[in-house]
C-alpha positions in Angstrom: 118.0 38.1 76.7 116.6 41.4 78.0 116.1 41.4 81.8 113.9 44.2 83.3 114.0 44.8 87.0 111.0 46.6 88.5 110.8 47.7 92.1 107.4 48.7 93.5 105.8 49.1 96.9 103.9 46.0 98.1 100.2 45.9 98.2 99.0 45.6 94.6 96.8 42.8 93.5 98.1 39.8 91.6 96.1 40.8 88.6 97.7 44.3 88.5 101.2 42.8 88.8 100.4 40.2 86.0 99.1 43.1 83.8 102.3 45.1 84.4 104.5 42.1 83.6 102.5 41.5 80.3 102.8 45.1 79.3 106.5 45.3 80.0 107.1 42.1 78.1 105.1 43.5 75.1 107.0 46.8 75.2 110.4 45.1 75.3 109.4 42.6 72.6 108.3 45.3 70.2 111.1 47.8 71.0 114.0 45.3 70.9 112.5 43.0 68.3 112.9 39.9 70.5 110.5 37.0 71.2 108.4 37.2 74.4 110.1 34.0 75.8 113.4 35.9 75.7 112.2 38.6 78.0 112.7 38.3 81.8 110.8 40.5 84.2 111.9 40.6 87.8 109.4 42.2 90.1 110.5 43.2 93.5 108.0 44.3 96.1 109.2 46.4 99.0 107.4 47.1 102.2 106.6 50.8 102.8 109.0 51.0 105.6 111.9 49.9 103.3 111.3 52.7 100.8 112.1 56.3 101.6 111.8 59.7 99.9 113.4 62.8 101.4 114.5 61.0 104.6 110.9 59.8 105.3 109.7 56.2 104.7 106.6 55.7 102.6 105.0 54.2 105.6 105.4 57.5 107.5 104.2 59.4 104.5 101.1 57.2 104.1 100.0 57.7 107.8 97.3 60.3 108.4 98.7 63.4 109.9 97.9 63.7 113.6 95.1 66.0 114.5 96.2 69.5 115.6 96.0 69.4 119.4 96.4 73.1 119.8 93.4 74.5 121.7 91.4 77.1 119.8 
């Protein structure tokens, strides 16, 4: 029984997540020659402040940069 674990940032629609699960199931079914009911897809959604790249959370990276307050 293939088990596929997917970790994504939260915020996507139910429809997009369902489409992802269907496509993953189809890919595993075709590639491993198993029945769809044998495939398990585990989808984990993480908040942007629980996911970091280069020491900076995705929440920080998604925030607009502060306006330059240096007088011109």
